C-alpha positions in Angstrom: 15.3 2.4 -16.6 14.9 3.5 -13.0 16.0 1.8 -9.8 14.5 2.7 -6.4 16.0 1.7 -3.1 12.8 1.1 -1.2 14.6 -0.5 1.7 16.2 2.9 2.4 12.8 4.7 2.8 12.1 5.8 6.4 9.4 4.8 8.9 7.6 7.6 10.8 6.2 7.6 14.3 3.4 10.1 13.3 1.7 7.9 10.8 2.6 5.9 7.7 5.5 7.2 5.7 4.7 7.6 2.0 7.4 7.8 -0.7 6.6 8.2 -4.4 8.6 5.6 -6.3 7.4 6.3 -9.8 4.7 8.2 -11.7 3.9 8.4 -15.4 0.8 8.7 -17.5 0.3 5.0 -17.2 1.0 4.0 -13.6 1.8 5.4 -10.1 3.9 3.4 -7.6 4.1 4.4 -3.9 5.9 2.8 -1.0 4.0 3.0 2.3 6.0 2.2 5.5 3.8 1.4 8.5 5.1 1.2 12.1 3.4 -1.5 14.1 -0.1 -0.4 15.0 -0.4 2.2 12.2 -3.4 2.0 9.8 -4.4 3.3 6.4 -8.1 3.5 7.0 -10.6 1.8 4.6 -11.3 4.2 1.7 -12.1 4.1 -2.0 -11.5 6.3 -5.0 -14.4 7.2 -7.3 -12.4 6.5 -10.5 -11.8 3.7 -13.0 -8.6 1.7 -12.5 -6.9 -1.1 -10.5 -4.9 -1.2 -7.3 -2.2 -3.6 -6.3 -1.0 -3.8 -2.7 2.2 -5.9 -2.4 3.6 -6.6 1.1 7.4 -6.4 0.9 8.1 -7.0 4.6 6.2 -7.3 7.9 2.8 -8.5 8.8 -0.7 -7.0 9.1 -4.0 -7.1 7.5 -5.6 -6.1 4.2 -8.8 -4.3 5.2 -12.1 -4.0 3.3 -15.5 -2.5 4.2 -16.8 -5.5 6.1 -13.8 -7.8 6.7 -10.0 -8.2 6.8 -7.5 -10.8 5.6 -4.0 -11.6 6.8 -1.2 -9.8 4.9 2.5 -10.8 5.2 5.6 -10.5 3.1 5.0 -11.9 -0.3 1.2 -11.4 -0.2 -0.5 -9.3 -2.9 -4.0 -7.8 -3.1 -5.5 -6.8 -6.4 -8.8 -5.0 -6.7 -10.6 -2.2 -8.6 -9.5 1.1 -7.0 -13.2 1.9 -6.4 -13.4 -1.1 -4.0 -13.0 0.0 -0.4 -9.5 -1.0 0.8 -7.0 -0.3 3.6 -4.1 -1.7 5.6 -3.4 -2.3 9.3 0.2 -3.2 10.4 0.8 -5.7 13.3 4.6 -5.3 12.9 6.6 -2.7 11.0 5.5 -3.2 7.4 6.5 -2.1 4.0 3.8 -2.1 1.3 4.3 -1.3 -2.4 1.2 0.3 -4.0 0.6 0.3 -7.7 -2.3 2.3 -9.2 -3.1 2.1 -12.9 -4.0 4.4 -14.4 -2.5 6.9 -11.9 -4.8 9.1 -9.8 
């Protein structure tokens, strides 16, 4: 068993802060902390697998190639990792990203 204190992970002024929470042969879990106004640009990965973006706190938008959708604490986006995806923060925002299998 492993416990991670995500609430203790820092925010950065120079772009989203990324903290590896867990990685195994089955899954990779990353905490991204965005200051208001920061963006993870729309991108995709040319591999098989799934992606889960779970908003832990704050508000922003889930981004896709052609649109966006509101994202706030408690919202979760699930998609193939090859689908273009991104995040834009309106307020300070904590997002937990799960990738299976890990890349």
